[in-house]
C-alpha positions in Angstrom: 96.4 93.2 91.9 94.1 96.2 91.0 93.4 98.8 93.8 89.6 100.0 93.9 88.7 103.5 95.2 85.9 105.0 95.8 84.9 108.9 95.6 81.7 110.2 97.2 81.2 113.9 96.5 79.1 116.6 98.2 78.6 119.8 100.1 78.0 117.9 103.0 76.2 120.9 104.6 76.0 119.4 106.9 77.4 115.6 106.8 74.4 113.2 108.4 74.3 109.8 108.8 72.7 109.3 105.4 75.7 110.3 103.8 77.7 108.1 105.8 75.8 105.0 105.4 75.6 105.4 101.8 79.6 105.7 101.7 80.3 103.1 103.9 77.5 100.9 102.1 78.8 101.0 98.6 82.4 100.5 100.0 81.4 97.0 101.4 79.0 96.2 98.6 82.0 96.7 95.7 84.6 95.5 98.3 86.2 99.0 97.9 89.9 99.4 99.0 89.5 102.7 100.0 86.2 105.6 99.8 87.1 109.0 100.1 84.5 111.8 101.0 85.0 114.6 99.1 83.7 117.7 100.3 83.2 120.5 97.5 84.2 124.0 97.4 81.9 125.7 95.5 79.5 123.4 94.0 78.9 124.9 90.2 75.3 123.4 90.0 73.9 124.7 93.9 73.6 127.4 96.3 76.8 128.5 98.3 77.0 125.9 101.4 75.3 127.7 104.9 78.6 126.4 106.5 82.4 127.7 105.5 84.7 125.0 104.0 86.4 124.8 107.0 83.1 124.3 109.2 82.1 121.3 107.0 85.8 119.8 107.4 85.4 119.9 111.1 81.8 118.2 110.9 83.1 115.6 108.9 86.3 115.0 111.1 84.1 114.7 114.0 81.5 112.2 112.2 84.4 110.1 111.1 86.0 109.8 114.2 85.0 106.4 115.2 85.0 105.2 111.6 88.1 103.7 110.0 86.4 102.4 107.0 86.0 105.8 105.3 88.7 108.7 105.0 88.5 112.8 104.0 90.0 114.1 100.4 90.5 117.9 101.1 91.8 118.4 97.4 88.6 120.8 96.4 88.7 122.5 99.3 91.9 123.8 98.5 91.1 125.1 95.2 90.3 128.9 95.2 87.9 128.0 92.4 84.4 126.0 91.8 85.0 122.5 92.1 84.6 120.6 89.1 84.6 116.6 89.5 86.5 116.5 86.0 89.7 118.5 87.3 89.6 116.2 90.4 89.2 112.9 88.6 92.2 114.2 86.3 94.0 115.0 89.5 93.2 111.7 91.3 94.0 109.5 87.8 97.4 110.8 87.8 97.9 109.8 91.3 96.8 106.4 91.6 98.0 105.6 87.6 96.5 104.0 84.9 95.8 100.5 86.2 93.7 101.1 89.6 90.2 101.5 89.4 88.2 104.8 90.2 84.8 104.8 91.0 82.7 108.5 90.8 79.9 107.6 93.2 76.6 109.4 93.2 72.8 109.6 93.9 70.6 109.2 91.3 69.3 113.0 90.9 73.1 113.9 90.2 73.3 111.1 87.3 70.0 112.2 85.6 71.2 116.0 85.0 75.0 114.6 84.3 75.0 116.4 81.0 75.0 119.4 82.6 78.7 119.0 84.1 81.8 120.5 83.1 83.5 117.8 80.3 80.9 115.2 81.5 81.6 113.0 78.5 85.4 112.8 79.4 84.4 111.3 82.8 83.9 107.7 81.7 87.5 108.1 80.5 88.6 108.7 84.0 86.6 106.5 86.1 83.8 104.5 86.6 80.6 105.8 87.7 78.4 104.2 90.6 74.9 105.0 90.2 73.0 104.7 93.6 69.0 104.8 93.8 67.5 107.6 95.5 63.9 108.0 96.7 61.6 109.8 94.0 64.2 110.1 91.1 64.3 107.6 88.4 67.1 107.1 85.2 66.7 108.9 82.0 65.3 107.0 79.7 65.8 109.4 76.6 68.3 111.7 75.8 72.2 112.0 76.3 72.6 110.6 80.0 70.0 107.7 78.7 72.7 106.9 75.7 75.7 107.1 77.8 73.9 104.8 80.1 72.7 102.3 77.4 76.5 102.1 76.1 78.4 101.8 78.8 76.0 100.0 81.9 77.8 96.9 83.5 77.8 95.1 86.2 79.9 95.3 89.3 82.5 92.9 88.6 83.9 95.6 86.0 85.5 97.3 88.7 88.0 94.8 89.1 88.3 94.0 85.4 89.2 97.6 84.3 90.3 100.8 85.7 87.4 103.2 84.6 85.0 103.7 81.8 81.4 101.6 83.1 78.3 102.9 84.7 77.3 100.7 87.6 73.8 100.7 89.3 73.4 99.8 92.7 70.3 99.3 95.0 70.6 99.8 98.5 68.7 100.5 101.9 68.2 104.5 101.4 67.8 106.6 104.5 65.1 109.4 103.3 67.4 112.2 104.9 68.4 115.1 103.4 70.9 118.1 104.5 68.2 120.8 103.1 65.7 119.2 105.5 68.3 119.1 108.3 69.0 122.8 107.9 65.3 123.7 107.6 64.6 122.1 110.9 67.5 123.9 112.6 66.4 127.3 111.1 63.0 126.3 112.7 64.4 125.6 116.0 63.8 122.2 115.7 66.5 119.2 116.7 68.2 117.3 114.2 69.4 114.5 116.7 69.7 111.4 115.1 69.8 112.3 111.9 73.4 113.7 112.2 76.1 112.3 114.3 76.2 113.6 117.9 79.1 115.5 117.8 78.3 117.0 114.6 74.9 118.5 116.3 77.0 119.6 119.4 79.2 121.8 116.8 76.1 122.9 115.0 74.9 124.3 118.0 78.1 125.4 119.6 78.8 127.2 116.6 75.4 128.5 115.8 75.4 127.3 112.2 72.0 127.0 110.2 70.3 129.6 112.2 
């Protein structure tokens, strides 16, 4: 039996209910055996996170206290260098073996700029790529990423048939929530309650984050 493992990365600065709901829905929709939330240490394509690595892990742990369906993978935080997805997938593939299925899950905004990623052409050798629609973003119609999609697009059944190599597109009920907006609200003195789990909001206030 082929095990199916999902990886959903991000800065999670802070983790919010949009992240959590997307990860859970992907796991359920694709019938994955595991879904790993993978906080990155230093994102190569984004500004340095406002909260420290340990604070972001604290918030993730608080958010997942009542959710057994999702788990945290801290491996990128244990590297003292920028977080390259290729390195992480290479490491995970060595751990899970050649037979089991790895699914790298990302939003359409990330997929559209995939050709700027480190060793991006080799990602499909290590995992499937699962792309989730995101408001305001569209699939590229030309260029290297569009060519990659055209050559490798498949439906979700491929995840049970192969361990890597396909691009799967998913439609979901997306919640229009962003960590950038949440940080801006807090900085402006407004409350993000109900956009983040209550325990995470309590932690943000207790630690004076994003002020």
